[in-house]
C-alpha positions, 0 to 999 in steps of 0.5 A: 557779919561782925568780924571777931579778933582776940588779943591780950590787951587793947590800947585805945588811942594813937597818940604818944601815950598809946604808942608808948604803951603799945611798945612797952607791951610788945617789949614785954612779950604781951600781944596787943592791938592799938585802935585809933579813931583817925591817923596816928598823932591826930590829937594832942601829940601833934598839936603842941609846940614840940618842946621836949621839957627840961622840967624847968617850966614847972620847977616852982609850981609842980615839983613832981612833974618837973623832976619827971620831965627832966629824967624823961628828957634824958631818956628820950634823947638817948632812946629816940634820937631820930626825933629829937633836936638837942637845941638846948634852951634859955629862960630869960627875964624881962623887966616886968617879970617878978624878981622874987620868982627868979629866986624861987625858980632857981631853988626849984630847979636845984631841988628837982635836979635840973641843971641850969647855968646863968648866961651873961646877957651879952652872951645870950644876945649873941646866941639869940640876936632876936632877943630883946636888948632889955632882958635882965637875966638868962639861964641855960636849960637842957630843953630840946625840940621833938618831932611828935609825928616821927616819934609816934610813928617810929614807936608804933612801928617798933611795936608792930615789928615785934608783933603788935597790931594797929587799926587806924581809922577805927572808932571805939563805939561800945565796950563789951561787958560781962557783969562788972568786967570789960572783956573787949570793945566794938570798933567801926571802920570809919571808911567802910562802916565795918564793925569788929569785935575785939576781945582781950583780958585788959583795955587801956584807955590812952585817949588823952582829952577823949578819956572821959568819953571812952570811960563813959562807955564802960559806965565810968565817970572821969572828970577831965578838963579839956584845955585848948591852947593856940599856937602860931607858926612863923615862916622861918626859924629865927631862934636856935634854942628854945626861948622861955620867959622866966615867970610863972607859966602863962600865955605867950611865953615860949618859942620853939625851933622846929625844922624850918620854922619857929612855933610860938605859944601858947594860950589856955582856955577850958572848952567842952569838947576834946576836939575843939580846935577853934581859932581866935584872931583876938588870942593871936593878937594878944599873944603877939603883944605879950611876945614882944617882951622877949622878941620885939620884932615878933609882930613884924614877922610873917606868920604862916598859920595858927593851930590849936590842940587840947590838953588832957588835964585830969583833976578829981576836985573842982578847980577855979578859973578857966585857963587850966593853969592851976591844974597839975600837968602830972599823969593820972593812972586810974585803976577802975577796979579799985576806983569804980568797981569795973574790972578789965580797964584802966585809964592813963591820962594827963601828963606831958608829951615828954613823959609819955614813956614813963606814963607807959611804963607805969601803965604796963606795970599795972597791966602786968600786975593784973594779968600775973605777968612778971616781965620788966620794962626795958623802954628806958634802955632800948633805942627806937629804930628811926623811920623803918619797920616793914611790918608796921607800914604793911598794916597801915598800908605803908612800908620801910625805907628803901635807902637812908637817902629817902629822908622819910619812909619807903613803902611797899614800892621800895624796890621800884623807888630804889631802882628809880633812885639808882637811875636818878629818874623823876623820883628825885624831883622836889614836889614840896619846895618849902620842905624839900619833899621829893617825889620818891618820898611822896610815893613811899608813903602813898596808902593802898587804902583810903587816900588822905593828904593829911596822912602824907603830910604827917609823915613827910611835912608835905605842905607844912611850909610857907605856901601851906600846900598851895602847889604840892598838895595838888601834885601829890594828889595827881601822883596818887591818881597817876599811880592808880592809888586813888580815883580822881573823885577821891583825890579831889575830895582829899584836896578839898579837905587838905585845902580847908584844913590849911586855910583854917589855920591861915585865915586867922593870921591872914595879913600881909604876905600870908593874906596874899598866899591865901588869895592865891590858893583860892584863885588856883583851886576855887577860880582857875580849877573851879573846885567847890569849897569844903568845910569853909 
């Protein structure tokens, strides 16, 4: 028998935009349910370089996006401080870059209201010693680094603490229609196969690259450009600030410091499918050759993995070229009642991670207008609590921090963890040496439902360091079995999934020490432990 649920608004998509919409609805007192086909931040919101844009990157070609980005940069720094590292950034010009573009860029930043400061080359080299000695100019900008994983989880957590609901690992398979109006959706639990009918007054399609597929379920045609970008992760953090190349946006022109590593990217290739996360060694090699202009030693530095994400670019008109560089990064808010004659559904897509809050504000403004609600947006003022929110973690089978000394999140085992920490017992043992993740942190996010090492990784950075989970994934899986959270068979399946996912990113960059690490991982799991290969 199909279960039925009622609410006011359904939000489809568990990335930054969907999270922002859910929280904005909650702050305005509107009941909502968020539905996500996988885990939170599975898609684009965690598959990018982690830059909180100053807007300077778009100062020449996209003035509106530049201005929006700078304004939201300041708001995000103030309202979501727990997920932002205010690194600052540099734009640097190398000899082969166009002098005329620099003048246009300076003027564009002024028009967009983005503060820039010229830095003497000698000073820039002191601040960032890995920069090329050949750089001809450097400008300081208010870029920052942002953790997409923690931001989305915290934003959703705050919404749930205010009464919102979340259904992760639930795929939307059908729109419930009544004549020309969407009145709900049918979702399927991807683990159990259970079907649920959710009825609402409004549906918000915030699925990023999947926007066209969701809209099609309501008989609506949206032209999306799915633009895949590759990035690489270096095994250490060699830059203090975000380093951008001062030229027209292109491939291989940004280095972003992120926790203990540096992320370098990116490329731009249009693809057919929104989940095309394919990787190419040729793209990596070209990126490194181009990156040498800013960081000469980049080809000698160890890369631990590559990854890819798909940008959701919206364009009504046909565009030329397959790089996606000539498509606006601005947001697209589509009112399908006026656009397509279909009531009860709107789509928010395009945009940047940096502008997720603004995109949510405009989306919920439209929702309120359609539902006759006069509540105003306050997300630009109210701070997002960091790593807490008990009610949220109950819903996704996890729960809040027992103490601040738990670096990430505490679970429904909070009391036991707190007692263990007071006794200084095994909970303080480091499970992941690369990222210094402790046993207590792992236990705090162990799910009561389906066991996924990827879900733990997104909340604790387990396996995101140099060894790429070679040792810690096994330890975490063993812990889950020991605690009765999962069976040995399920733990083995989760291990194989995690190994395959990590090795996919390692293989494409596997030279030198990373090739040795990959061979060691294979030897441990597929030779010594005799585990089969999955998805490889």
